[in-house]
ZAMARGU-4260 file (C-alpha; in steps of 0.2 Angstrom, whole numbers, plus 5000, padded with zeros to 4 digits):
<rodrens>
0) 5057/4985/5220 | 5065/4972/5231 | 5080/4978/5241 | 5091/4964/5236 | 5090/4968/5218
5) 5090/4987/5218 | 5104/4996/5208 | 5113/5011/5215 | 5110/5021/5200 | 5125/5032/5194
10) 5136/5027/5209 | 5153/5021/5204 | 5155/5011/5220 | 5159/4996/5211 | 5161/4984/5225
15) 5144/4988/5231 | 5137/4987/5214 | 5144/4969/5212 | 5137/4964/5229 | 5120/4970/5224
20) 5121/4961/5208 | 5121/4976/5197 | 5128/4977/5179 | 5143/4989/5183 | 5155/4976/5177
25) 5167/4975/5192 | 5172/4959/5200 | 5175/4967/5217 | 5164/4963/5232 | 5164/4967/5250
30) 5172/4950/5254 | 5188/4955/5244 | 5195/4964/5259 | 5201/4982/5262 | 5209/4990/5248
35) 5200/4979/5235 | 5195/4993/5223 | 5204/5010/5229 | 5200/5027/5222 | 5213/5038/5215
40) 5215/5056/5208 | 5211/5072/5216 | 5199/5071/5231 | 5181/5078/5232 | 5180/5088/5247
45) 5165/5085/5258 | 5161/5094/5275 | 5154/5085/5290 | 5147/5094/5306 | 5142/5084/5321
50) 5137/5088/5339 | 5147/5079/5352 | 5151/5081/5371 | 5137/5093/5372 | 5125/5094/5387
55) 5110/5093/5376 | 5116/5078/5367 | 5131/5069/5360 | 5131/5059/5344 | 5148/5052/5339
60) 5141/5037/5332 | 5134/5046/5317 | 5152/5053/5313 | 5160/5036/5316 | 5148/5028/5304
65) 5150/5042/5291 | 5169/5040/5292 | 5168/5021/5290 | 5157/5024/5274 | 5170/5036/5267
70) 5184/5023/5270 | 5173/5010/5261 | 5170/5021/5246 | 5188/5026/5245 | 5196/5009/5248
75) 5184/4996/5242 | 5171/5005/5231 | 5181/5014/5218 | 5177/5031/5224 | 5165/5043/5216
80) 5168/5042/5197 | 5185/5036/5202 | 5189/5050/5214 | 5191/5048/5233 | 5180/5058/5245
85) 5190/5069/5257 | 5180/5072/5273 | 5182/5088/5283 | 5175/5085/5300 | 5171/5098/5313
90) 5164/5095/5330 | 5151/5107/5338 | 5145/5108/5356 | 5128/5112/5351 | 5129/5131/5352
95) 5125/5143/5337 | 5143/5150/5339 | 5151/5133/5337 | 5140/5128/5322 | 5144/5145/5313
100) 5162/5142/5317 | 5162/5125/5309 | 5153/5131/5294 | 5166/5145/5291 | 5179/5132/5293
105) 5171/5121/5279 | 5169/5136/5268 | 5188/5140/5270 | 5192/5121/5266 | 5183/5123/5249
110) 5170/5109/5251 | 5157/5106/5237 | 5144/5100/5249 | 5142/5100/5268 | 5133/5087/5279
115) 5127/5088/5297 | 5126/5072/5307 | 5115/5079/5321 | 5117/5097/5326 | 5104/5106/5337
120) 5111/5123/5331 | 5111/5117/5313 | 5101/5133/5307 | 5116/5144/5312 | 5128/5133/5301
125) 5116/5134/5287 | 5116/5153/5286 | 5135/5153/5283 | 5134/5138/5271 | 5120/5145/5261
130) 5128/5162/5259 | 5143/5153/5251 | 5132/5143/5240 | 5136/5127/5247 | 5123/5113/5247
135) 5119/5107/5265 | 5114/5089/5269 | 5104/5087/5285 | 5106/5069/5290 | 5094/5071/5304
140) 5082/5086/5301 | 5075/5092/5317 | 5070/5111/5315 | 5068/5127/5305 | 5079/5127/5290
145) 5082/5109/5291 | 5064/5107/5284 | 5062/5122/5273 | 5080/5130/5269 | 5086/5135/5252
150) 5098/5122/5245 | 5095/5110/5260 | 5092/5092/5257 | 5087/5078/5269 | 5089/5060/5263
155) 5078/5054/5277 | 5062/5062/5285 | 5069/5061/5303 | 5056/5069/5315 | 5044/5075/5301
160) 5044/5058/5292 | 5045/5048/5308 | 5031/5057/5317 | 5020/5056/5301 | 5022/5038/5299
165) 5021/5034/5317 | 5005/5043/5319 | 4998/5034/5304 | 5003/5017/5312 | 4996/5021/5329
170) 4979/5027/5321 | 4978/5010/5311 | 4981/5001/5328 | 4965/5010/5335 | 4974/5022/5346
175) 4963/5037/5351 | 4974/5046/5365 | 4992/5050/5365 | 5004/5058/5378 | 5020/5064/5372
180) 5036/5066/5382 | 5047/5078/5374 | 5065/5084/5376 | 5063/5102/5382 | 5073/5111/5369
185) 5068/5122/5354 | 5071/5107/5343 | 5061/5095/5354 | 5047/5107/5355 | 5046/5109/5336
190) 5046/5090/5335 | 5031/5089/5347 | 5022/5102/5337 | 5025/5091/5321 | 5020/5075/5329
195) 5004/5083/5336 | 4999/5090/5319 | 5003/5072/5312 | 4992/5064/5325 | 4978/5076/5322
200) 4978/5073/5303 | 4976/5054/5307 | 4961/5058/5318 | 4970/5057/5335 | 4965/5073/5344
205) 4967/5068/5362 | 4985/5073/5363 | 4995/5079/5379 | 5013/5085/5378 | 5024/5084/5393
210) 5041/5092/5392 | 5057/5087/5402 | 5074/5094/5404 | 5087/5086/5391 | 5099/5084/5406
215) 5086/5075/5417 | 5092/5058/5425 | 5075/5053/5434 | 5060/5051/5423 | 5048/5045/5436
220) 5039/5062/5438 | 5037/5066/5419 | 5031/5048/5415 | 5019/5049/5430 | 5012/5066/5423
225) 5011/5059/5405 | 5002/5043/5410 | 4990/5050/5423 | 4975/5049/5412 | 4980/5032/5405
230) 4983/5036/5387 | 4982/5023/5373 | 5000/5027/5369 | 5015/5035/5376 | 5026/5042/5363
235) 5044/5048/5367 | 5053/5062/5358 | 5070/5060/5368 | 5087/5054/5362 | 5096/5039/5368
240) 5102/5034/5381 | 5087/5041/5391 | 5075/5031/5381 | 5079/5015/5391 | 5076/5025/5407
245) 5059/5031/5401 | 5054/5013/5396 | 5058/5007/5414 | 5049/5021/5422 | 5033/5018/5412
250) 5033/4999/5416 | 5038/5002/5434 | 5023/5013/5436 | 5011/5000/5429 | 5008/5008/5412
255) 5001/4995/5400 | 4998/5006/5384 | 5009/5007/5369 | 5026/5014/5370 | 5033/5022/5354
260) 5050/5029/5351 | 5060/5037/5337 | 5074/5028/5327 | 5089/5033/5338 | 5081/5023/5353
265) 5083/5007/5344 | 5100/5005/5350 | 5107/4989/5358 | 5114/4998/5373 | 5097/5006/5376
270) 5087/4989/5374 | 5100/4981/5386 | 5098/4995/5399 | 5079/4994/5398 | 5078/4975/5400
275) 5061/4968/5400 | 5054/4985/5400 | 5058/4986/5381 | 5046/4972/5377 | 5032/4977/5365
280) 5039/4995/5363 | 5038/5002/5345 | 5052/5011/5335 | 5051/5021/5319 | 5065/5016/5307
285) 5069/5026/5292 | 5082/5013/5285 | 5083/4994/5285 | 5088/4988/5302 | 5103/4976/5305
290) 5095/4966/5318 | 5079/4964/5307 | 5085/4964/5289 | 5102/4956/5291 | 5100/4946/5276
295) 5099/4961/5264 | 5114/4963/5254 | 5116/4982/5258 | 5114/4979/5276 | 5128/4965/5275
300) 5139/4978/5266 | 5135/4991/5280 | 5139/4978/5294 | 5155/4973/5285 | 5162/4990/5282
305) 5157/4996/5300 | 5167/4981/5307 | 5182/4984/5295 | 5184/5003/5297 | 5176/5007/5314
310) 5179/4991/5324 | 5160/4990/5327 | 5151/4974/5327 | 5133/4969/5325 | 5129/4972/5343
315) 5133/4991/5341 | 5127/4993/5324 | 5110/4999/5327 | 5104/5016/5334 | 5109/5031/5323
320) 5124/5022/5315 | 5114/5016/5300 | 5109/5034/5296 | 5127/5040/5297 | 5133/5027/5285
325) 5118/5028/5273 | 5119/5046/5271 | 5137/5046/5265 | 5133/5031/5253 | 5118/5040/5246
330) 5127/5057/5244 | 5141/5047/5234 | 5127/5042/5222 | 5122/5060/5220 | 5140/5066/5218
335) 5142/5054/5204 | 5128/5062/5195 | 5136/5079/5197 | 5150/5074/5184 | 5168/5071/5185
340) 5173/5088/5193 | 5158/5091/5205 | 5156/5109/5210 | 5144/5117/5223 | 5132/5121/5208
345) 5133/5104/5199 | 5130/5095/5216 | 5115/5106/5220 | 5108/5103/5203 | 5111/5084/5204
350) 5102/5084/5221 | 5087/5094/5215 | 5084/5083/5200 | 5067/5074/5200 | 5078/5059/5194
355) 5084/5053/5211 | 5094/5038/5217 | 5091/5022/5226 | 5094/5026/5244 | 5106/5015/5253
360) 5097/5003/5264 | 5081/5014/5260 | 5068/5017/5247 | 5071/5029/5232 | 5078/5046/5237
365) 5071/5061/5226 | 5075/5078/5232 | 5063/5089/5221 | 5052/5094/5236 | 5038/5081/5233
370) 5042/5068/5246 | 5033/5075/5260 | 5020/5089/5259 | 5025/5105/5268 | 5043/5100/5269
375) 5053/5105/5254 | 5070/5098/5260 | 5064/5081/5263 | 5070/5068/5250 | 5062/5053/5257
380) 5049/5051/5271 | 5046/5032/5271 | 5047/5023/5288 | 5046/5005/5295 | 5040/5001/5312
385) 5050/4989/5323 | 5045/4981/5339 | 5053/4970/5352 | 5045/4953/5354 | 5052/4940/5366
390) 5068/4950/5367 | 5070/4950/5348 | 5068/4965/5336 | 5054/4961/5323 | 5046/4971/5310
395) 5029/4978/5315 | 5024/4986/5299 | 5020/4978/5282 | 5035/4986/5272 | 5038/5004/5270
400) 5025/5016/5278 | 5022/5031/5266 | 5015/5046/5276
</rodrens>
């Protein structure tokens, strides 16, 4: 179904519905300005855990975009069945103790569902939330219970989906050998194992994995080791902003093979830092990309809301921000399916239903465990590949890649 005519099934975000030409009957649109369709009534409490200012990685862009989405839903979108979302945010430093502390804080707050932007110790938070019967949304699943936990849901496939789709894309392009530069953390190593398995399933068995410290500042040695045998492709499982440094190292060393990165590396700041070294690089994208799909109505709504409520313009709207925004918008659709007075039980039931929702800036999201074989939590695993051509982002795949 074309993105420009999709409906946001069951979602009472009337401004979005009008913008997307749905039949909800509201005359509001994203052009009406802030406060055009405000929610009222008792708020629906939603928890949000995010890792920031941690040595292993800091991801404030996810939280900022999620907060902007909540503002849009509450002030312009009519809320969820008329009720506003009340976001309870807790910042973790990446340690299990901090993640558990955040989870306990959300339990005390009485949230009906908890989300994680990106948390390297998410499984520790999950233990607390699951014991309390609170459904857990992993916006960026990367390890362990993110992929197979009870009452866990992931609206995008993240590493599992991206690696499976990227492997299929590389195989179609004739790639026979791949070196993988990986963030040397438990999550990174698990990601490397997932990617290696996906490559093997697609007939690419010549795979070399080279780990590097998450706090590294010079990537010359690791890229030298990874490209020593001149593999057809160099895939990078590292988070921004180091992706740009790896691009520069690869090109300065004369590597001419394919460079492939995960979604977070398609960030304007990363591309700017990489300069000409970003030319021809490939990026797996789970959502429509602002720089590529700027004429899509949902992308326009996203850009408008991010500008209004976070002061972020197009030049800063890539990278992880779309996932932060989309995850809240898609959750709002599921919350609407949970009834006028959602509880942890009704939200879980709505999420598990085989009757899903149209993902925001995405293809359909169905959380019945069938989206990606072997990963019961994944609700959507489709990916698009984007490349840099003459300094511009363009689509490299023909629509959505289904792993």
